[in-house]
C-alpha positions in Angstrom: 103.5 147.4 198.0 104.3 145.1 195.1 101.4 144.4 192.7 100.0 140.9 192.9 100.4 138.7 189.8 96.7 138.0 190.1 96.1 141.7 189.3 98.0 141.5 186.1 95.7 141.8 183.0 96.5 139.8 179.9 95.2 140.9 176.6 93.9 138.1 174.4 93.8 140.3 171.3 97.3 139.3 170.1 96.8 135.6 170.8 93.5 135.6 169.0 95.0 137.5 166.0 98.0 135.2 165.8 95.6 132.2 165.8 93.6 133.7 163.0 96.8 134.4 161.0 98.0 130.8 161.4 94.6 129.5 160.3 94.6 131.8 157.3 98.1 130.7 156.4 97.3 127.0 156.5 94.3 127.6 154.3 96.3 129.6 151.8 99.1 127.0 151.7 96.8 124.1 151.2 94.9 125.9 148.4 98.3 126.8 146.7 99.2 123.1 146.9 96.1 122.2 145.0 97.3 124.6 142.2 100.7 122.8 142.1 99.8 119.2 142.6 97.4 117.0 140.7 96.4 114.6 143.6 95.5 114.9 147.2 95.4 112.0 149.6 93.9 111.6 153.1 96.2 109.3 155.1 95.7 107.9 158.6 98.4 107.1 161.1 99.0 105.0 164.3 101.7 105.6 166.9 103.0 108.7 165.3 106.7 109.3 165.8 107.9 112.8 164.8 111.5 111.8 164.1 110.5 109.0 161.9 107.8 111.0 160.1 110.6 113.5 159.3 112.2 110.8 157.3 109.0 110.3 155.4 108.9 114.0 154.6 112.4 113.8 153.2 111.5 110.8 151.0 108.6 112.8 149.7 110.4 116.1 149.4 108.8 116.6 145.9 105.4 116.5 147.5 103.7 118.3 150.4 102.3 117.1 153.7 99.6 118.9 155.8 98.9 117.9 159.4 97.0 120.0 161.9 93.5 120.8 162.9 91.1 118.9 160.7 88.5 121.7 160.8 91.0 124.2 159.3 91.9 121.8 156.5 88.2 121.2 155.9 87.7 125.0 155.7 90.4 125.1 153.0 88.9 122.4 150.9 85.2 123.1 151.5 82.4 120.9 152.8 79.6 121.7 150.4 79.2 122.0 146.6 78.9 125.8 147.0 82.1 126.3 148.9 84.4 123.5 147.8 87.7 124.8 146.4 87.7 122.3 143.5 85.0 119.9 142.2 84.3 117.0 144.5 86.8 118.1 147.2 83.8 118.1 149.7 83.9 114.3 149.7 87.5 114.2 150.7 87.0 116.9 153.2 84.4 114.9 155.0 87.0 112.1 155.6 89.2 114.4 157.7 88.3 112.9 161.0 90.5 111.5 163.8 94.3 111.0 163.3 94.7 111.9 159.7 96.7 114.2 157.4 96.9 115.2 153.8 99.5 114.5 151.1 99.5 116.6 148.0 101.6 115.1 145.2 102.3 114.6 141.5 103.5 111.1 141.9 101.6 108.3 140.3 98.8 106.5 142.0 100.8 103.3 141.8 103.8 104.8 143.6 101.6 106.3 146.4 99.7 103.1 147.0 102.8 101.0 147.1 104.6 103.3 149.6 101.8 103.5 152.1 101.0 99.8 151.8 104.5 98.8 152.7 105.3 101.5 155.3 105.7 100.2 158.8 108.4 101.2 161.4 108.8 99.4 164.7 109.4 101.6 167.8 109.3 101.5 171.5 106.0 101.9 173.3 105.4 105.1 175.4 104.1 105.2 178.9 100.3 105.1 178.8 100.0 103.2 175.5 97.9 100.0 175.7 99.9 96.9 175.1 98.7 94.9 172.1 100.4 91.7 173.2 101.8 89.9 176.3 105.6 90.1 176.8 107.4 88.0 179.4 111.2 87.6 180.1 112.0 83.9 180.6 114.9 82.7 182.8 115.9 80.1 180.2 116.4 82.8 177.5 119.0 84.5 179.7 117.8 88.0 178.5 120.4 89.9 180.6 123.6 88.2 179.7 124.9 90.9 177.5 124.4 93.8 180.0 127.2 94.9 182.3 127.0 94.2 186.0 126.9 98.0 186.6 123.2 98.0 185.4 122.2 95.7 188.3 120.6 98.5 190.4 118.8 100.0 187.3 117.1 96.7 186.4 116.3 96.0 190.1 114.5 99.4 190.4 112.5 98.4 187.3 111.2 95.4 189.1 113.4 92.5 188.0 114.6 89.8 190.4 118.2 89.2 189.5 121.7 88.6 190.7 125.3 89.0 189.6 127.0 85.7 188.9 130.6 85.5 187.6 130.4 89.2 186.7 127.2 88.8 184.7 123.6 89.7 185.3 121.3 86.7 185.8 117.5 86.7 185.9 116.2 84.6 188.7 112.6 84.4 187.8 110.3 85.1 184.9 109.2 88.7 184.6 106.0 90.0 183.0 107.1 93.1 181.0 103.6 94.0 179.9 100.1 92.5 179.6 97.9 92.7 176.5 95.1 95.2 177.0 96.7 97.0 179.9 98.4 100.5 179.8 102.2 100.5 179.9 103.7 102.0 183.0 106.8 104.4 182.9 108.9 101.6 184.3 107.8 99.1 181.7 108.5 101.6 178.9 112.0 102.2 180.2 112.6 98.5 180.5 111.5 97.7 177.0 113.8 100.5 175.7 116.8 99.1 177.6 116.1 95.6 176.4 115.5 96.7 172.8 112.0 95.4 172.7 110.0 97.5 170.3 106.3 96.9 170.9 104.4 99.2 168.5 104.4 99.9 164.8 104.3 103.4 163.4 102.0 102.9 160.4 100.5 105.0 157.7 97.4 104.1 155.7 95.5 105.7 152.9 91.9 106.7 153.4 90.8 108.3 150.1 92.1 110.2 147.1 91.1 113.2 145.0 92.8 113.6 141.6 91.9 116.0 138.8 88.4 116.5 140.1 87.7 112.8 140.8 87.2 111.3 144.3 88.0 107.7 145.3 87.7 105.7 148.5 90.8 103.7 149.3 90.1 102.3 152.7 
């Protein structure tokens, strides 16, 4: 008689050990960065996009980014005078809350502030995100004129009332793409992508800075 999968025992030892190793590795790398870089910044982010953040890493290849569990990064930096890795790092460590990361760099304060102040990349909203503005397709704008007639069924499935006239798609009535304050549905997200209507901004902002033992609030 074959053994039931429910009877299969799974050891958690390896998983727990691997987790401890990853945690120790993160702590070690962050502390090594403090030996190599003069400044450490806490930055916040909205609407994170991995592909676009990869471009940020490339632009800052001479520096080091850390993103992960805040508690692990706090452990590396220390939370109290007796366990902080460098003087006054406890103040920065306490700002590691929510959607944040760390930037270790030797670039000037002026360069860092300017980059983060100006950084903003538009992108398409994902399903489940809350719309921050109303968006409606108007008949008078003829929003479908440059799409091929072969996309008729696709747009119809996404809720649009349209027809094919002289080989072109024509919107017959105004269509509400999204409403401010309401979650975006999968259909709305697909429609905005097809219509090239980016709704969100991937943004980075500076929270605070530690440099050569001195702490400074930036937010």
